[in-house]
N, C-alpha and C positions, 0 to 999 in steps of 0.2 A: 697393570700396576707394576709388573715385573720390570718394565722399561725404566721406571724411576730408580730402581735399585742399582742399575748398572752404572749410574753416575756417581755412586758413593765413593769411588776411589779417585775423584778429580776435584780440585778446589781453587778459591779466589780470595784475595784481600786487596782492597784499594784504600789506602789511608796514609796520613803523614805520621811517621813514627820515629822513635829514637833507637838506633841500632845498638844491640848488646854485644855483637861480635861474632860474626860467622855462624857456625852451626852449634853453638853452646847449648841452646835449648833443645835442639834435636837430639843431642847426646843425653841430655837429661831425660827426655821422653823415651829414648831407646833403652836406657838403663832401667827406667821404671817398668817398661813393658817386659823386659827380661826377668824382672822380679815377680811377675804375675803369672799364675798358672791358669786362672779363669776370672772372668768378670761379668757383671750384668749392669744394665743401666736403663733408665727410661729415655726414650729418644723421640724427637719430633723432626720431621722433614718439611721444609717449606720450599715452594717453587715460586719465584718472583714475588715473595712476600706472603704467599697464601699457604696455609697448612694443607698438605695432601696425604701425609702418612704420619702415624704416631703409634707407639707401642713399646714393647720391651725388646732389648737387645742383649743377647747372651753370646759369650765367646769363651772358648777353651783352646789352649795350645794343642796341636800346632795350627790347624785350620778348621776347627770345629766352630760352627756358627748356628745361631737360631735367632730369627726375627719373628716375634709374635705380634701381628697386627690385627686390626679389627676383623677383616675378612680374609686374611692371608697368613699362612704359616710357612716360613722358609727355613729349611734345616739342611745342614751339611755336616757330615762326619769326617770330611777331608778326603773321602773317596766317592761318596754318592751325594747327590742333591735331591731334596724333595721340596716341591712347591705345591702346597695344599691350599686350594680355594675352599674356605669354610662354607660359604653360602651355596656353592655348587656341589659340595662334597666330592671334589675331584682332585687327584694328586698327579702331578707330572714328575717322573723320576728320570734323572740323568746322571752322567758321570761328572765328578768334580774335575774342573780344569782351572789351575791357578792362574793361567794366562787369560781366562775369560774375565772381562771387566765386571761381570755380575757376581764374581766369586766372593767379593767383599773381604779379601784377605788383609787383615790388619798388619801382618808381616810385610806385605807388599807396600802398603801405605807408609809404614814407619821406616822400613829398612830399604826396600827396593827402589821406590820412587825417588828418594833423595839423590841416589846415584845418577839419575837421569835429569837432575835439575840443578839450578843455581840456588844455593841455600842461604837464607839470611834470617836473622831473628830481631825482634823489636820489643820494646816495652812502651805501651800507650795507655794512659789513664789507669795505670795499675795492672793492665792486662799484659800477659806474656804471649807473644805471637811468633809462630814459625811460618815463614813464607818460602814456598818453592816455586821457581819459575822454570818450566820445562825447557830443556835445551832443544835446539833444532834437531829434527829427526828423532826425537825421544820416543815417539809413538804415543805420547800422552795427549789426549784430546781436551786440553784446557789452556787458558792463558796464564793462570796462576793457581797454585795450590796452597791453601792456608789453614793453619790449625791454631786454635786458642787453647792454652793450658789452664787448668784450675789449680787450686792450692796444693792438690795432691799429685801434681805433675801428670795428670791425665787429660785427655782431650775433652774440652767442654763445648766447643763449637767449631764447626767447619763451614766455610762458605765456598761455593763453587761458581766460577764464572767460566762456563764452557766456551769453546770456540764458536758455538752456534749463537752465543749471546744470552743464553738462559742463565739465570742466577738461582742456584740451589743453596739451601742452608740446612745444617743438621745441628741439633742441640742435644747434649747428653747431660743428664742429671741423675742424682740418687745412685751413684756407683756403689757396688759391692764387689770386693775383690777377694780372691783366694778363699772362696766359700766351700770348696770341695765338691763342685758339681760333678755328678756321675756321668759317664760316657753315654748312658742310655738317654740322657736328655737331648742328645744330638743324633737321634735316629727316629724314624717314623714308621709305624706299623699301621697300615690302613685298616680301618674297621670294616666289618661286613657291610656291603652296600656302597662302599666308596668306589667311584669310577677311577681306574688306574690307567695312566698312559705311561708306559715304560719305554724310554728312548735309549736305554743303554745298549 
């Protein structure tokens, strides 16, 4: 299941759209992100049109992350990663690496990736869309990277068309922002009996 998560930082859009003008929407998104200290949302991941992951997504600056899925809990405090398999009662612990594509850094998606891409934005049927096309030798394993914004200037949908031909889609709903999430939400203390594999 972890292998699906690594693709969360790469994306696609194929459509006929009206250009809004360069990177205007990207700046809107970046400004919104800078105004948020923490957020949570419901999310669904689809691969080639079929749902394979769904649950809750939590984020707190700078790189704190939690994904609470049916059988998996993924947590990072920006220094340490915990991957807890609920059904097996097993946790794998590793060091956080912002260059690891599985790190799911929102900062990397919103700020770092655009520097390695050609940026354009569109409006289509009332939707506001940011499209990133990786430049040659960018190191991004995707044909295109695309984000749809909701009315609050947050990402509501991401589509991924990887170089392998796979199509991934991520949908985010029911956002809550700046709710004052405590740091303890982004750490994991294994209970007695949990199998621990520490790779640090």
